[in-house]
C-alpha positions in Angstrom: -126.0 -221.0 74.9 -123.5 -222.9 76.9 -126.6 -225.3 77.5 -127.2 -225.1 74.0 -123.4 -225.9 72.8 -123.4 -228.4 75.7 -126.4 -230.7 74.1 -124.9 -230.3 70.8 -121.7 -230.4 71.3 -121.3 -234.7 70.3 -123.0 -233.9 66.6 -120.4 -230.8 66.1 -117.5 -233.5 67.2 -118.9 -236.0 64.7 -119.5 -233.4 61.9 -116.1 -232.0 62.5 -115.0 -235.7 61.9 -116.3 -236.1 58.9 -115.3 -232.5 57.3 -111.8 -233.6 58.4 -112.2 -237.1 56.4 -113.5 -235.1 53.2 -112.0 -232.1 53.1 -108.5 -230.5 53.4 -108.2 -226.3 55.1 -108.0 -224.7 51.9 -111.2 -226.7 50.8 -114.4 -224.0 49.8 -117.3 -224.8 51.9 -120.5 -223.7 52.6 -122.2 -224.0 56.4 -126.0 -223.7 55.6 -127.3 -221.7 58.7 -124.5 -220.1 60.9 -123.9 -222.1 64.3 -121.3 -222.9 66.9 -120.1 -225.1 64.3 -119.1 -222.5 61.5 -116.8 -220.6 64.4 -115.8 -224.2 64.8 -114.7 -224.8 61.4 -112.8 -221.5 61.4 -111.1 -222.2 64.2 -109.9 -225.3 63.0 -108.4 -224.1 59.9 -111.2 -223.6 57.8 -110.8 -220.4 56.3 -112.7 -220.5 52.5 -116.2 -220.4 54.4 -119.2 -219.3 53.8 -122.7 -219.5 55.5 -126.3 -219.4 53.7 -129.6 -218.5 55.4 -132.0 -215.7 56.6 -129.8 -212.3 57.1 -127.7 -212.0 59.7 -129.6 -209.2 61.4 -133.1 -211.2 61.6 -131.1 -214.1 63.2 -130.8 -213.8 67.0 -128.4 -216.7 67.0 -125.7 -214.3 65.4 -125.6 -211.6 68.1 -123.8 -214.7 70.4 -121.7 -216.6 68.1 -118.8 -215.2 67.3 -118.0 -215.7 63.8 -115.1 -213.6 62.1 -116.1 -211.0 59.7 -114.1 -212.9 57.0 -116.6 -215.5 56.7 -118.6 -214.5 54.0 -122.9 -215.0 54.0 -124.6 -215.5 51.5 -129.0 -214.4 52.0 -131.3 -217.0 50.8 -134.1 -218.6 52.1 -133.9 -222.8 51.4 -137.9 -222.4 51.8 -137.8 -220.7 48.4 -136.2 -223.3 46.4 -139.3 -224.8 44.7 -138.5 -221.7 42.5 -135.6 -221.7 40.5 -136.5 -218.1 39.3 -135.5 -217.1 43.3 -132.2 -219.1 43.3 -129.1 -216.8 44.2 -126.4 -218.2 42.1 -124.0 -220.2 44.1 -120.0 -220.6 43.6 -119.1 -223.8 43.4 -117.8 -225.9 47.0 -116.1 -228.7 47.8 -118.7 -229.4 50.5 -121.9 -228.3 51.7 -122.6 -228.3 55.6 -126.7 -229.2 55.6 -127.1 -229.8 59.4 -130.0 -229.7 61.5 -131.5 -227.5 59.1 -134.0 -229.5 57.3 -136.2 -230.7 59.9 -137.2 -226.8 60.0 -137.8 -226.4 56.2 -142.1 -226.3 54.9 -141.0 -227.0 51.2 -140.3 -230.6 49.5 -136.7 -231.8 50.2 -136.0 -232.4 46.7 -136.3 -229.0 46.0 -133.9 -227.8 48.0 -131.4 -230.7 47.3 -131.4 -229.5 44.1 -130.6 -226.3 44.9 -127.6 -227.1 47.2 -126.7 -229.7 44.5 -126.3 -226.3 42.0 -123.6 -225.1 44.3 -121.8 -228.6 44.5 -118.5 -229.2 42.7 -118.5 -232.7 40.4 -116.6 -234.2 43.3 -117.9 -232.4 45.8 -119.7 -233.9 49.2 -123.0 -232.5 50.9 -123.2 -233.7 54.3 -126.8 -233.9 55.3 -127.2 -234.3 59.3 -130.8 -234.5 60.5 -132.8 -235.8 64.3 -133.9 -239.6 63.2 -137.7 -239.6 62.8 -137.5 -243.0 64.6 -135.6 -242.9 66.9 -135.8 -245.6 69.8 -136.6 -242.5 72.2 -139.7 -241.4 70.1 -140.8 -245.4 69.7 -140.8 -245.4 73.5 -142.4 -242.2 74.4 -144.9 -243.0 71.4 -145.6 -246.6 73.5 -146.2 -244.8 76.3 -149.1 -242.5 74.5 -146.7 -239.4 74.9 -146.2 -237.6 71.1 -142.4 -237.7 70.7 -142.6 -234.0 68.6 -142.7 -230.5 69.6 -145.8 -228.4 68.7 -145.5 -225.8 65.7 -144.1 -223.0 67.7 -145.3 -219.8 67.3 -143.4 -216.7 66.4 -140.0 -216.5 63.7 -138.9 -220.0 64.2 -141.9 -222.6 64.3 -139.4 -225.5 65.0 -139.1 -228.8 63.5 -141.6 -228.7 60.7 -140.8 -232.7 59.6 -138.4 -235.0 60.4 -137.2 -237.9 58.0 -135.6 -241.5 58.6 -132.2 -242.6 56.9 -133.9 -244.0 54.4 -136.1 -241.5 53.3 -132.8 -239.5 52.9 -130.9 -241.7 51.1 -133.8 -242.1 48.4 -133.9 -238.0 48.7 -130.7 -238.5 47.7 -130.9 -240.9 45.1 -133.7 -238.9 43.6 -131.5 -236.1 43.1 -128.6 -238.0 41.2 -126.2 -237.7 44.2 -124.1 -240.7 45.2 -124.9 -241.8 48.6 -122.2 -242.7 51.4 -124.8 -243.4 53.8 -123.2 -243.4 57.8 -125.5 -243.9 61.2 
């Protein structure tokens, strides 16, 4: 876990800076997929925090990540977003943090964004973070004939299904009627 946290520490630091820029401590925040970020948010004073994802008993990370019991959890598989009949009714959130999840889903991203938008306050924010499909490191690997993406894995965590470019994410947000404030 220490290696995982060290590897992801720069992105957690960046996400925390965005949360601090756009949220206040009593903001109602939804964190998609429990991770060390959930604990960091709670420790930073964001106590009105809820997570969404698989049942906690199914996730190996919940045994490692120490999230206080006060943090509510909504059970929902985002791959079910394509069927609005299956949507759980979300309360309205001031901020939804959707970080490092989209690339693991096998459903059209429009479905997922429309589901998340259903739980967003009119003046709320969705922070979407995902690996860059065309980062320079991946381009260099391709130049050398190396595949920059891992194989789909066996088991419960197949890994990355599809990575996106910044342009694709901006177009996705616009298609879903979101106001865009693109960074990096």
